[in-house]
N, C-alpha and C positions, 0 to 999 in steps of 0.2 A: 457500624462493621467496622472495627479497627482495623490497622494494619497488621495486624497479628491473627486476623479472620481469614475463612475460607478464599472469597473473591468473587468475581463474576467472570461467566461464560455466559454474556446473552445476547442478543440480537439472533434471536431463532426463530422460526417461523413455527405456529401451532399446526395440529394435524398430525397424524399415522399416516398419511399416506406416502409412497414412495417418493413422491417429486418432492414433498415438504423435508423427507430426509436427505435426498439427496443435494437441496437446498441448502440444509444446514451443514452438511457434512463439508462444504467449501464456503461457507458463510457468505452464501448470495450478498445479502445487506453490505458486508465490507466492500462491495465493487465501488461502492460511494466514495472510498478512498483516492483512489488513483486513475480512476475513470476520467474524471472531471481534466486531470490535467493531460492525457488522452488527447483530448478536444480542446487543449489550450494548444497543444504541439500542430493540432491540424489547424487551427486559429492563426498560429506563427505561419506556416508554410501558406495559408492562402493567402498571406500579402506579397506572396511573389509568383503561385501557382495556381492554375483555375483547379478547384475542389470540386470532384465528381461525386455522384451521392454511392457510386458503386464504392469508391474506395473509402470512401467514412464509414460505409457498412462492413466492408472487410476489415479496416482498421478496428472496430470497435470488437468485431468478433475474434478478430486475432486476439486482442487485449482480453478479453473475458475469457477464452479457451484456455491462453497461457496462465492467468490467475487461479481459473479453476484446475489445472492440472499442478500447479505450486501448493495450492490449499488442500488437494486430494492428498498429494505425495508426502505434504507434513503428516496428515493425519496417519496416514499408513506409517512413516518413518518414528512417528511419534507415542503409538500405539503403547508401548509398555509404561510410558511417563504417564500417557492419560490415564488409563486405568488406576493406575497408584493415586493419581491426585485429585481430593475429593473436589476441589472446582473443575474438573474434566472429565472426571469419568464417566458423566452422562452423555457424554457425546458419542456421534453414532456407533463409531466401532467397541469402544469397550462397553456400552449397554448392550451390546449385539444385534442393533437395528439395521445393521446392513452388515453385508458378508465382509473378508478382505477380499473377495475373490471381486463382487461388486466394484467395491473399491478400485481396485485394480483395473478393471474393465474403464471405470470413470476415466481414470487417468490417463491412460492409453489414448481413448478416444478423444480426450480434449487435448492432448501433446498432437495428436494427428490433426484436429483443428486446427490450432495454430500453425501449425509448420504449411499446411495446404494453405489456409488465409492470408499466410507472409507469401508462399508463390505466386499466389492468384494477385499480390500486389504489384509486387514490380522484382526485380534480381538483387537488390540491395538487402531488402527485406527478408527475402527468400536464404540468402546466405549468412544473415546476421541472427537467423531464427533459433540454430542450433545452441548458439553460443548463450542468448537470451533465457532460452529453457534452461541450458545447465545453470546458469546463474540462480534464477527461480527457484527451481529444485534443490539445490546447493543450499540453499538457506536451511534446508531443513536439519542436517546435519551439524548446521554453526554452534549451535550451543554445545556439541560435545568437546568443541576445541579453542573457543576464541570466546572471550570477553566480550567483543564488538559485535554480536551477533545483531544487533539492532542495526547498526549501518550496512550489515549485508541486506537487511529487510529496506533499509532505505533505499539503497541501490538496485535493487531490483524493482522496488516504484519508481525510481527514477527513470527505467525504462520507457515509462508511458509516454512521457513530452517527448521526449527523440522518436520513438514509434511513431506517434502521432504525424510527427513531421516529417520522417521519412517514406511514411504511407503515400502522403500526399506528393512530395518533393522526389522520392525517389533519388535523391544525391544530395551530399553534402555542401551544396551552393551555397547554402546562408553563412555568416561569420561564426566559425564554430565554437566561440567562444559564448554566443548566446545560448546554443544548446548545453556548455558547461554550465552556464547558470542557471539554467530552469530546471537542470537534470541535479545539481547540487543541492538546489532551495529544495528540492522533492525530497532526495535523501537523507538531508538536515529533519525537513519538517518528519516523513515516517520514524528515521531511528530516532527523533525526540520523543514521540507519541509512544514508540515502541518499549523505549526506558519506563516510560510511566505505566504502561501496563506491566510491564516485566514485574513491578514492585508487589503485586499480590503474590507474585508465585517467588518471591526471592527467597524464604525461608525452605521451601521443597526443592528448590533449585539446588541451596545449599547442600541440602541431606541427602541431595542423590550426585551430588558433583557434577550439576550440570551448571553451565556457567553464562552468567549477566552482569551488565552491570551493576547491580543493586548486590550482587553475591562478591564483588570485586572491591567496590567503594562503600558499600552502606547505602540504607534506603534514603537517608537526606541529601548523600552527595550526590547520588545517581540524580535526585531531582535537580540538583543545580546546573548537570551537565544537560538534563534533559532544556532545561531554560536557556544555557549557551547554544544548543545545536536549534533550536526554535527561535534565536537570534541571528542566529548565521543564516535561517531558512528566509526571516522576512529580510535582510540585508540582501541575499540573493535575487530574492524576488524583486526589490525595489532596483537593482540593477540591470536586470532583465527587464525591468519596464520601461528604465529609461533608454535602454539601448535597443530595443526591438522595435521601438516606433509604434506601439500601441498607445493609445489615447487616456485620457483621464479616467473614462469609465474603467478601466482596466489598472488605473491608479487607486482609485476608489476599492475595488476588489479587494488589492492587496494592503492597503490602509485597515479596512475591515477584517480581514485574517489576521493582521498584525494585533489588532483589538480583541478579537476572538481568543488567541494563542494567549495572551494578558490573561483575560477571564480562566480559560482552562488552566494555567497555573495556578490559579486561586481557589479550584475546587479542588485539586491534590495535595495531601501532606503526609511527610514521612508515619505519624501514626493515627490516619483515617483516610479511607481506601472508600469511605460511604458512598463519596459523587463519582468515584474512578472511570464509572460504566459511561456517562453522562459525559467528563471530560474526551474519554477514548470515542463514544461513537459519534453522539450529537455535536460537539463542537468540532471536531474534524472532518464530517460529512460536511458542515455547512461552512466550515475553512475553504475546503477545495471547491465546493460549489460557486461560493462566490466569484473566486478568483475566474473559473470558466466564463461566469456569466459576463464578467467585465470584460474577459475576452471578446465573448460572443458581440457585447453590445459596443465594441471598436470596430469590429469586423464589420457590423451590419451599417453602421454610420458612417464609415469611409469609403 
């Protein structure tokens, strides 16, 4: 498949059950991207505070609910475009496998679970929960007015490590710069791979006056920007490692993440998107996992 061909919309569950439809509606498989960084935030907090299983469970529920609400709302907001785009017209809403009423019910329920879980954690999480929810929902309209929607998504993902930390600590007692480092790393990483993923839609986006970096600067230059974002992400991860007190295991995870990022960029070319699915899903899922595993090993042996 060339860069001018349809594209991929993979990572879906097979089957015709309602559960499969709901899971595909919110792309459950994509949870592997940011969830491990929520765990990194929890691990960072555990270096100063006791971690109770209740807080971990609530934090993970809150993360999943916010992500599900955001993805479901995105599907509703993009229904018109998804129905027109050959790559996405098979999704649940445009294909008629799910009704708009069902979609709204799922989004409202997920948003309610998120706020309720945040309230059960601590006051800080409760106060910040509407801000976080507004940000991740607002991303759905970013392509209407800014070519930097990728960074909007990245900063939405960056809520994960900060939220994980606050779920345990309940206050900003850590040096604020550390949270900026890990949040910035996740934002640049997520924004970079979203630039790559958007390559397959840049002709459709241009035709329908939607905005993205590939539309603004072209596919080749967008790939260069993605590489710069990923270089910044790796630099910030290294800075976070050196300043956070995590040990060698986390450092190994960061170095492996850097190697995987380099390999990811070998898979994508402006005239060939045939390996984009592997670069987007497989590589980035492994990247977040190795960083999380490094953090957990350091916590376990410290």
